[in-house]
Backbone as CSV, one residue per row, in Angstrom:
resi,resn,N_x,N_y,N_z,CA_x,CA_y,CA_z,C_x,C_y,C_z
1,MET,-22.747,141.066,87.528,-22.432,142.492,88.267,-21.732,142.287,89.698
2,LYS,-21.105,142.766,89.931,-20.599,142.988,91.601,-20.728,143.920,91.962
3,LEU,-21.783,143.928,92.801,-21.565,145.600,93.959,-20.572,146.087,94.838
4,ALA,-21.312,144.715,95.736,-19.585,144.823,96.561,-19.667,144.016,97.513
5,PRO,-18.585,143.607,97.930,-18.370,142.018,98.756,-19.476,141.342,99.198
6,HIS,-20.095,140.180,98.430,-21.137,140.006,98.828,-22.319,139.729,97.750
7,LEU,-21.914,140.863,97.391,-23.828,141.752,96.701,-23.212,141.674,95.361
8,HIS,-24.025,140.880,94.703,-24.239,141.036,93.499,-25.905,140.971,92.595
9,ARG,-25.665,141.693,91.643,-27.327,142.224,90.852,-27.082,140.822,89.772
10,LEU,-28.282,140.644,89.050,-28.292,139.547,88.244,-29.265,140.522,87.421
11,GLY,-29.353,141.070,85.972,-30.208,141.623,85.239,-29.725,143.530,84.797
12,ASN,-30.603,143.972,85.055,-30.520,145.601,84.846,-31.253,146.452,85.592
13,ASP,-31.418,148.037,84.835,-32.317,148.850,85.412,-33.453,148.367,84.979
14,ILE,-33.573,147.902,84.461,-34.821,147.753,84.071,-35.855,146.845,84.875
15,VAL,-35.008,145.120,85.107,-35.166,143.794,86.016,-34.720,143.593,86.169
16,ALA,-33.818,143.568,88.174,-32.831,143.161,88.555,-33.462,142.021,89.489
17,SER,-32.485,141.203,89.554,-32.177,140.089,91.288,-31.169,140.181,91.232
18,TYR,-31.155,139.856,92.605,-29.611,139.861,93.906,-29.830,138.545,94.109
19,LEU,-28.292,138.490,94.139,-26.935,136.885,95.078,-26.296,137.585,95.776
20,ILE,-26.236,137.135,97.511,-25.292,137.631,98.152,-24.907,136.336,98.359
21,ASP,-23.472,136.238,98.196,-22.360,135.305,97.928,-21.483,135.306,99.220
22,LEU,-21.469,134.018,99.678,-21.098,133.830,101.807,-20.344,132.472,101.651
23,PRO,-19.429,132.325,102.562,-18.753,131.037,102.491,-19.493,129.761,102.128
24,GLU,-20.516,130.304,103.446,-21.585,129.437,103.584,-22.140,128.783,102.762
25,GLY,-22.575,129.506,101.647,-23.395,129.580,100.880,-24.365,130.899,99.965
26,ILE,-25.502,130.542,98.810,-25.466,131.681,98.285,-26.824,132.000,98.687
27,THR,-27.438,132.428,99.022,-29.042,133.147,98.529,-29.149,134.282,98.152
28,LEU,-30.247,134.145,97.437,-30.802,135.113,95.877,-32.409,135.501,96.633
29,ILE,-31.945,136.809,96.476,-33.317,137.581,96.249,-34.017,138.309,94.995
30,ASP,-34.968,137.737,94.749,-35.771,137.195,93.496,-35.056,136.943,92.632
31,ALA,-36.378,137.023,91.264,-35.830,135.840,90.687,-36.153,136.412,89.143
32,GLY,-36.365,137.950,89.302,-36.713,138.506,87.804,-37.583,137.406,87.052
33,LEU,-36.730,137.559,85.306,-37.622,137.116,84.026,-37.403,135.652,84.056
34,PRO,-37.846,134.841,83.228,-37.238,133.150,83.175,-35.780,133.319,82.695
35,GLY,-35.927,134.361,81.715,-34.128,134.637,80.761,-33.413,135.171,81.432
36,HIS,-33.525,135.117,82.224,-32.197,135.207,83.757,-32.136,134.646,84.062
37,TRP,-32.155,133.590,83.851,-31.806,132.081,84.338,-30.152,131.809,83.834
38,LYS,-29.894,132.626,82.109,-28.733,132.432,81.738,-28.165,133.487,82.341
39,ASN,-28.345,134.526,83.125,-27.469,135.653,84.257,-27.442,134.942,85.111
40,LEU,-27.739,134.280,85.550,-27.283,133.493,86.994,-26.719,132.255,87.007
41,GLN,-26.280,131.391,85.758,-25.607,130.916,85.096,-23.992,131.564,85.519
42,ARG,-24.230,132.124,84.011,-22.833,133.439,83.929,-22.293,133.854,85.388
43,GLU,-23.127,134.187,86.323,-22.804,134.770,87.502,-22.000,134.027,88.602
44,LEU,-22.491,132.878,88.308,-22.026,131.152,89.466,-20.920,131.342,88.772
45,ALA,-20.738,131.132,87.294,-19.711,130.822,86.496,-18.406,131.422,87.099
46,GLU,-18.671,132.594,87.532,-18.008,133.697,87.256,-17.182,133.615,89.178
47,LEU,-18.452,132.979,90.216,-17.417,132.567,91.115,-17.204,130.942,91.481
48,GLY,-17.291,130.877,90.878,-16.853,129.499,90.745,-17.382,128.805,90.988
49,ARG,-19.036,128.722,91.608,-19.940,128.096,92.343,-20.576,127.658,91.460
50,PRO,-20.941,126.083,92.470,-22.116,125.353,91.604,-23.424,125.856,92.000
51,MET,-23.881,125.548,91.276,-25.910,125.412,91.599,-26.005,125.232,92.754
52,SER,-25.467,123.833,93.119,-26.185,123.486,94.589,-25.484,124.028,95.687
53,ASP,-24.809,125.315,95.371,-24.232,126.351,96.440,-25.655,127.378,96.707
54,ILE,-26.552,127.122,95.909,-27.543,128.052,96.541,-28.721,127.293,97.464
55,ARG,-28.743,127.661,98.821,-29.269,127.859,99.916,-31.321,128.118,100.289
56,GLY,-31.338,128.685,99.067,-33.053,129.167,99.528,-33.154,130.741,98.057
57,LEU,-34.132,130.945,98.087,-34.422,132.731,97.000,-36.148,133.383,98.194
58,VAL,-35.440,134.632,97.746,-36.969,134.638,98.786,-36.744,135.964,98.100
59,LEU,-38.510,135.615,97.636,-38.797,136.927,96.755,-39.599,137.670,97.708
60,THR,-39.943,138.795,97.440,-40.301,140.483,97.622,-41.668,140.651,97.572
61,HIS,-41.981,139.737,96.679,-43.526,139.813,96.173,-43.723,139.008,95.310
62,GLY,-45.248,138.603,94.888,-45.335,137.639,93.989,-45.565,137.869,92.692
63,ASP,-45.637,138.891,92.138,-44.711,139.548,90.817,-44.517,138.868,89.732
64,GLY,-45.244,138.489,88.613,-44.333,137.840,87.581,-43.372,138.177,87.051
65,ASP,-42.526,139.623,87.602,-41.395,139.860,87.319,-40.477,139.760,88.579
66,HIS,-40.685,139.249,89.261,-39.996,138.798,90.307,-39.797,137.555,90.493
67,ILE,-40.495,136.919,89.839,-40.889,135.232,89.991,-40.124,134.064,89.112
68,GLY,-39.450,135.235,88.380,-39.031,134.926,86.625,-38.201,133.102,86.619
69,PHE,-37.308,132.732,86.991,-36.801,131.850,87.032,-37.041,130.895,88.316
70,ALA,-38.030,131.088,89.134,-38.088,130.396,90.903,-38.853,129.721,90.758
71,GLU,-39.396,128.988,89.664,-39.984,127.477,89.479,-38.921,126.227,88.979
72,ARG,-38.073,127.086,87.739,-37.269,126.531,87.528,-36.433,125.906,88.347
73,LEU,-35.425,127.139,89.091,-34.578,126.737,90.335,-35.279,126.180,91.520
74,ARG,-36.686,125.839,91.509,-36.766,124.934,93.095,-36.957,123.331,92.188
75,ARG,-37.149,123.134,90.900,-37.987,122.527,90.546,-37.125,121.565,89.957
76,GLU,-35.503,122.462,89.348,-34.177,121.800,88.897,-33.290,121.569,89.914
77,ALA,-33.123,122.215,90.967,-32.142,122.216,92.382,-32.476,122.283,93.252
78,GLY,-33.844,121.950,93.443,-34.584,121.774,94.513,-34.155,122.745,95.809
79,VAL,-34.341,124.083,95.224,-33.894,125.493,95.588,-35.316,126.136,97.035
80,PRO,-35.606,126.402,98.116,-36.419,126.230,98.436,-36.901,127.376,98.479
81,VAL,-38.203,128.553,97.811,-38.695,129.152,97.712,-39.410,130.194,98.763
82,PHE,-38.483,130.938,99.568,-39.854,131.700,100.629,-40.043,132.855,99.694
83,ILE,-41.601,133.292,100.982,-42.585,134.388,100.321,-43.779,134.537,101.458
84,HIS,-44.050,135.929,101.948,-44.670,136.316,102.617,-46.224,135.530,102.648
85,ALA,-46.557,135.110,103.908,-48.247,134.726,103.485,-49.272,134.916,102.157
86,ALA,-49.377,136.444,102.616,-50.285,137.070,101.952,-50.023,137.143,100.260
87,ASP,-48.817,136.581,100.560,-48.328,136.687,98.973,-48.508,135.754,97.763
88,ALA,-48.433,134.123,99.067,-48.222,132.886,98.622,-49.267,132.448,97.283
89,HIS,-50.565,132.680,97.612,-51.560,132.642,96.596,-51.561,133.373,95.302
90,ARG,-51.006,134.517,95.051,-50.727,135.316,93.796,-49.642,134.346,93.064
91,VAL,-48.434,133.914,94.292,-47.431,133.720,93.613,-47.612,132.232,93.149
92,ARG,-48.781,130.952,93.475,-49.074,130.043,92.909,-49.665,130.085,91.945
93,THR,-50.246,130.933,91.958,-51.960,131.199,90.891,-51.627,132.559,89.498
94,GLY,-50.886,133.160,90.000,-51.032,134.662,89.138,-51.935,135.549,89.563
95,GLU,-52.968,135.333,90.276,-54.225,136.234,90.509,-54.115,136.931,91.317
96,LYS,-53.964,138.655,90.556,-54.016,139.594,91.189,-54.905,140.859,91.279
97,PRO,-55.484,142.103,91.455,-56.085,142.622,91.624,-55.373,143.491,90.248
98,LYS,-56.531,144.037,89.547,-55.885,145.484,88.492,-56.060,146.490,89.270
99,THR,-55.112,147.319,88.646,-54.476,148.375,89.488,-54.924,149.441,88.309
100,PRO,-54.113,150.995,88.784,-54.878,151.636,87.449,-52.827,151.635,86.775
101,MET,-52.582,151.843,85.572,-51.455,151.723,85.438,-50.596,153.248,85.344
102,GLY,-51.542,154.722,85.452,-50.854,155.417,85.960,-49.974,156.845,84.344
103,SER,-49.438,157.306,85.209,-48.121,157.746,84.170,-47.521,157.260,83.094
104,ALA,-47.097,157.130,81.752,-46.590,156.480,81.023,-46.095,157.132,79.554
105,ARG,-44.704,156.810,79.274,-44.257,157.304,78.285,-44.275,155.931,77.492
106,ILE,-44.464,156.786,75.938,-44.235,155.291,74.580,-42.965,154.528,75.031
107,GLY,-42.231,155.336,74.791,-40.487,155.004,74.595,-40.530,153.806,75.807
108,PRO,-40.682,154.504,77.198,-39.846,153.397,77.983,-41.079,152.435,77.974
109,MET,-42.489,152.614,78.189,-43.470,151.727,78.259,-42.532,150.551,77.132
110,LEU,-42.802,151.137,75.751,-42.086,149.874,74.903,-41.218,149.173,75.035
111,GLY,-40.086,149.720,76.176,-38.510,149.255,76.117,-38.909,148.200,77.241
112,PHE,-39.476,148.569,78.044,-40.413,147.735,79.275,-40.867,146.542,78.510
113,LEU,-41.242,146.093,78.084,-42.583,145.243,77.287,-41.161,144.503,76.515
114,ALA,-40.881,145.447,75.522,-39.907,144.460,74.672,-38.605,143.845,75.424
115,TYR,-38.610,144.461,76.375,-37.038,143.393,77.098,-37.794,142.560,77.885
116,GLY,-38.961,142.801,78.477,-40.223,141.263,78.661,-40.235,140.209,77.591
117,LEU,-40.255,140.924,76.672,-40.281,139.651,75.968,-39.024,138.779,75.216
118,ARG,-37.901,139.875,75.595,-36.542,138.740,74.950,-36.325,137.864,75.925
119,LYS,-36.658,138.368,77.640,-36.157,137.785,78.557,-37.513,136.769,78.770
120,ASN,-38.489,135.655,77.948,-39.729,135.220,78.281,-40.937,135.417,79.405
121,ALA,-40.396,136.766,79.472,-41.400,137.498,80.530,-43.039,136.472,80.164
122,MET,-43.384,136.383,79.111,-45.169,135.670,78.825,-45.583,134.510,79.287
123,ARG,-44.079,133.583,79.238,-43.852,131.981,79.976,-42.989,132.211,81.733
124,THR,-43.623,133.178,82.342,-43.334,131.889,83.342,-44.079,131.651,84.344
125,PRO,-43.380,131.110,84.784,-44.039,129.699,85.313,-45.168,130.200,86.793
126,HIS,-45.515,129.925,87.329,-46.317,130.454,89.166,-45.102,128.722,89.737
127,VAL,-45.131,129.089,90.606,-44.183,128.638,91.633,-45.148,127.866,92.200
128,ALA,-45.087,126.104,92.004,-46.234,125.398,92.658,-45.560,125.322,94.299
129,GLU,-44.906,125.513,94.732,-44.673,124.593,96.559,-43.147,126.079,96.796
130,VAL,-43.577,126.487,97.841,-43.172,127.852,98.604,-43.086,127.552,100.122
131,THR,-42.571,128.244,100.729,-42.485,128.210,102.375,-42.501,129.448,102.808
132,GLU,-43.418,129.660,103.326,-44.743,131.127,103.825,-43.607,131.405,104.858
133,VAL,-43.512,133.020,104.983,-42.967,133.426,106.042,-43.470,134.676,106.619
134,ALA,-43.465,135.434,107.509,-44.350,136.303,108.083,-43.321,137.608,108.568
135,ASP,-43.293,138.493,108.843,-42.435,139.710,109.269,-41.714,139.681,110.486
136,GLY,-40.883,139.703,110.768,-39.608,139.832,111.876,-39.064,138.301,111.939
137,VAL,-39.333,137.269,110.958,-38.598,135.801,110.820,-37.261,136.564,110.053
138,VAL,-36.188,135.427,110.752,-35.210,135.613,110.650,-34.350,134.285,110.095
139,LEU,-34.240,134.391,108.510,-35.011,132.913,107.598,-33.461,132.288,107.773
140,ASP,-32.921,130.746,108.185,-31.998,130.160,108.581,-31.158,130.138,106.736
141,LEU,-30.605,131.142,106.500,-30.095,131.170,104.970,-28.626,131.621,105.229
142,PRO,-28.067,131.594,104.248,-26.409,131.985,104.135,-26.627,134.129,104.696
143,GLY,-26.307,134.718,105.605,-26.736,135.825,105.549,-27.548,136.389,106.242
144,SER,-28.119,135.069,107.271,-29.439,135.539,107.987,-30.637,136.389,107.331
145,PRO,-31.036,136.291,106.371,-32.295,137.440,106.126,-32.773,137.770,106.852
146,VAL,-33.016,138.669,107.332,-34.085,139.460,107.702,-35.760,140.328,107.114
147,VAL,-36.883,138.978,106.993,-38.076,139.972,106.177,-39.103,141.107,107.193
148,ILE,-39.002,142.097,106.172,-39.674,143.647,107.320,-41.322,143.479,106.262
149,GLY,-42.524,143.454,107.146,-43.516,143.748,106.300,-43.101,144.867,104.864
150,MET,-43.829,144.771,103.533,-43.995,145.807,103.275,-44.964,146.278,102.856
151,PRO,-45.906,146.258,103.289,-47.958,146.264,102.655,-47.691,147.406,101.645
152,GLY,-48.668,147.398,100.427,-48.819,148.483,99.952,-48.624,148.077,98.539
153,HIS,-47.280,147.661,97.861,-47.433,147.429,96.079,-47.941,146.254,96.557
154,SER,-48.124,145.058,97.122,-49.053,144.344,97.056,-48.809,143.987,98.755
155,PRO,-49.948,142.645,99.265,-50.376,142.365,100.560,-49.379,142.230,100.969
156,GLY,-48.368,141.204,100.487,-47.461,140.562,101.091,-46.096,140.981,100.983
157,SER,-45.884,142.343,100.019,-44.886,142.515,99.557,-43.896,142.643,101.051
158,ILE,-42.651,143.085,101.027,-41.038,142.818,101.900,-40.389,143.392,101.430
159,ALA,-39.562,143.666,102.525,-38.424,143.934,102.461,-37.243,143.075,103.214
160,VAL,-36.387,143.099,102.689,-35.226,141.725,102.857,-33.850,142.601,103.196
161,HIS,-33.554,142.592,104.584,-32.376,143.112,105.074,-31.365,141.496,105.523
162,VAL,-30.467,141.986,104.877,-29.208,141.290,104.706,-27.936,141.861,105.669
163,PRO,-27.741,141.613,106.697,-26.721,143.030,107.247,-25.217,142.090,106.873
164,ALA,-24.875,141.434,106.534,-23.959,140.436,106.134,-23.285,141.029,104.867
165,ALA,-24.577,141.362,104.327,-23.928,142.351,102.687,-24.626,144.324,103.095
166,ASP,-24.267,144.125,104.330,-25.106,145.418,104.086,-26.047,146.335,103.473
167,ALA,-26.785,145.451,103.051,-28.276,145.949,102.486,-29.297,145.722,103.182
168,VAL,-30.179,146.263,101.687,-31.715,146.197,101.888,-32.184,145.566,101.528
169,PHE,-32.853,144.862,100.778,-33.550,144.329,98.955,-34.988,144.941,99.461
170,VAL,-35.796,145.780,98.729,-37.148,146.404,98.791,-37.986,146.489,97.038
171,GLY,-37.908,145.176,96.052,-38.709,144.517,95.542,-39.245,145.647,95.032
172,ASP,-40.770,145.887,94.580,-41.346,147.314,94.442,-41.416,147.839,95.539
173,ALA,-40.979,147.690,96.579,-42.204,148.650,97.594,-41.393,150.467,97.287
174,LEU,-40.648,150.577,96.490,-40.416,151.578,96.035,-39.630,151.602,94.707
175,THR,-39.499,152.309,93.664,-38.504,152.679,92.956,-37.371,153.397,92.816
176,THR,-36.724,152.850,91.614,-35.645,153.912,91.686,-35.232,154.215,89.640
177,ARG,-36.396,153.930,89.108,-36.848,153.997,87.255,-38.097,153.582,87.413
178,HIS,-38.981,154.315,87.139,-40.354,153.533,86.575,-40.276,153.174,85.037
179,VAL,-40.533,151.744,85.570,-40.497,151.066,83.547,-41.618,151.535,82.906
180,LEU,-42.710,152.806,82.915,-43.149,153.214,82.767,-43.393,154.771,81.877
181,THR,-42.560,155.814,82.425,-42.106,156.770,82.143,-40.566,156.676,81.684
182,GLY,-40.046,155.991,82.121,-38.659,156.177,82.448,-38.053,157.010,83.138
183,ARG,-38.997,157.635,84.069,-37.796,158.295,85.052,-37.633,158.069,85.887
184,THR,-36.030,158.150,86.570,-35.424,157.883,87.459,-35.128,158.574,88.604
185,GLY,-34.079,158.140,89.587,-34.801,158.813,90.578,-36.076,158.065,91.993
186,ALA,-35.413,158.081,93.324,-36.109,157.598,93.699,-37.897,157.805,93.516
187,GLN,-38.757,157.368,94.112,-40.373,157.193,93.513,-41.164,155.769,93.949
188,PRO,-42.234,156.164,93.881,-43.095,155.093,94.415,-43.345,154.372,93.257
189,ALA,-43.772,152.989,93.639,-43.838,151.952,92.226,-44.734,151.997,91.478
190,PRO,-44.893,151.541,90.265,-46.188,152.350,89.609,-46.919,150.431,89.999
191,PHE,-48.022,150.012,89.292,-48.631,148.996,89.775,-49.013,148.936,91.312
192,THR,-49.196,149.543,91.715,-49.636,149.370,93.016,-50.567,149.049,93.754
193,ASP,-51.124,148.528,94.495,-52.145,147.731,94.991,-52.788,148.720,95.849
194,GLU,-52.010,149.014,96.893,-52.459,150.352,97.750,-51.876,151.602,97.679
195,PRO,-51.732,152.331,97.219,-50.399,153.480,97.274,-49.927,154.333,98.077
196,ALA,-51.284,154.403,99.778,-51.181,155.333,100.577,-50.595,154.239,101.530
197,ALA,-50.749,153.085,101.609,-50.066,151.857,102.384,-48.969,151.503,102.090
198,ALA,-48.597,151.949,100.692,-46.703,151.417,100.107,-46.016,152.742,101.319
199,LEU,-46.984,154.097,100.692,-46.257,155.403,101.207,-45.983,154.885,103.287
200,ALA,-46.810,154.631,103.794,-47.051,154.244,105.422,-46.023,153.679,105.672
201,SER,-45.611,152.368,104.696,-44.469,151.410,104.937,-43.427,151.880,104.961
202,LEU,-43.183,153.065,104.329,-41.877,153.372,103.818,-41.206,153.867,105.694
203,ASP,-41.843,154.064,106.557,-41.252,153.976,107.962,-40.586,152.811,108.452
204,ARG,-41.320,151.735,107.712,-40.145,150.516,108.508,-39.206,150.675,107.917
205,LEU,-38.972,150.722,106.818,-37.508,150.644,105.486,-36.821,151.921,106.592
206,ALA,-37.155,153.172,107.046,-36.664,153.633,107.784,-35.633,153.411,108.360
207,ALA,-36.440,152.523,109.653,-35.519,152.381,110.283,-34.728,151.371,110.387
208,VAL,-34.390,150.894,108.986,-33.346,149.914,109.093,-31.861,150.439,109.003
209,SER,-30.397,149.733,109.289,-29.833,150.150,109.173,-28.549,149.142,107.979
210,ALA,-28.694,150.204,106.649,-27.563,149.897,105.793,-26.943,150.199,105.185
211,SER,-26.423,150.428,104.171,-25.013,150.834,102.987,-25.749,150.894,101.702
212,TRP,-26.536,149.881,101.407,-27.097,149.820,99.822,-28.774,149.832,100.196
213,VAL,-29.379,149.942,99.210,-30.971,149.474,99.468,-31.084,149.333,97.792
214,LEU,-31.253,148.455,97.687,-31.461,147.640,96.280,-33.141,147.342,95.665
215,PRO,-33.762,147.812,94.401,-35.036,147.717,94.284,-34.794,146.323,93.023
216,GLY,-36.139,146.366,92.758,-36.411,145.230,91.821,-36.335,145.979,90.286
217,HIS,-36.703,147.792,90.306,-36.346,148.062,89.131,-35.412,149.530,89.226
218,GLY,-34.851,149.744,88.588,-34.031,150.942,88.796,-32.431,150.804,89.473
219,ALA,-31.278,151.723,89.173,-30.072,152.107,89.330,-30.714,151.155,91.330
220,PRO,-29.171,150.821,91.466,-28.993,150.455,93.146,-29.035,152.071,93.605
221,TRP,-29.537,152.066,95.240,-29.262,152.959,95.829,-28.155,152.923,96.843
222,GLN,-26.553,153.707,96.928,-26.209,153.592,97.967,-26.114,154.474,99.217
223,GLY,-26.664,154.378,100.071,-27.387,155.774,100.702,-27.925,155.000,101.431
224,SER,-27.965,155.771,102.896,-29.451,155.338,104.129,-30.507,155.054,103.454
225,PRO,-31.446,153.702,103.888,-32.624,153.845,103.873,-33.845,154.870,104.408
226,ALA,-33.398,155.314,105.475,-33.962,156.905,105.514,-33.777,157.322,104.774
227,ASP,-33.031,158.278,103.883,-32.634,159.084,102.723,-33.232,158.821,102.131
228,ILE,-33.470,157.390,101.740,-34.305,157.122,100.246,-35.848,156.958,100.751
229,ALA,-36.273,156.804,101.580,-37.779,156.884,102.250,-38.226,158.015,102.072
230,ALA,-37.268,159.080,102.873,-37.756,160.837,102.256,-37.977,160.790,100.861
231,ALA,-36.877,160.846,99.963,-36.960,160.877,98.604,-38.582,160.439,98.039
232,VAL,-38.581,159.049,98.908,-39.671,158.862,97.913,-40.818,159.405,97.891
233,ARG,-41.241,160.026,99.446,-42.068,160.636,99.644,-42.186,161.429,99.105
234,ALA,-41.473,162.301,99.112,-41.065,163.976,98.547,-41.677,163.808,97.059
235,ALA,-41.157,162.340,96.176,-41.577,162.269,95.031,-42.805,162.246,95.092
236,GLY,-43.510,161.350,95.848,-45.185,160.583,95.768,-46.271,161.936,96.069
């Protein structure tokens, strides 16, 4: 799904990842669920670009519904996978702390689980090899993605600012559709390790200049990062 020049979404409002299409190559942000591999192939075919044009995959954090096809892409296409050092152990092993589930409604929760089953979420492979990154690094990938540390949802949660796409990708630093309640609009994401830290990290997002804020769950936000950060604080 094309959102804007150079900017494409894979998946949907339940689980999404993103593709940045530039003349010098493609950068992916997050890898959704394993079943989104077919979505990736379809998007590449529509763009008329081969898998070999993908230069790198940047993960916003190490949770299973963001690393879906990452290991397959690394193993089959040789694409390097980048993640903040603080989440490297999580992405390699799947180990993470248990967090309170919080509010839930049976319909949306079952819908999220059913979608995950259809997209092979129960068979998400860990990523055997990753390149660790740090806050403030500009990656040598198409679009020159800038890593912005957003600890809270996980220790290594990041936002990724790509000026060439006029977009910032936020993973689960916030959400515009709560996967457990179905509530839409800007709000804190569930399953967050440290909710207070996640809210504090919104200050870093608010300082970014972009026209698109793109979460891992929910509709794309077309507006300023400062405005969505304020809306999440109000909702939280």
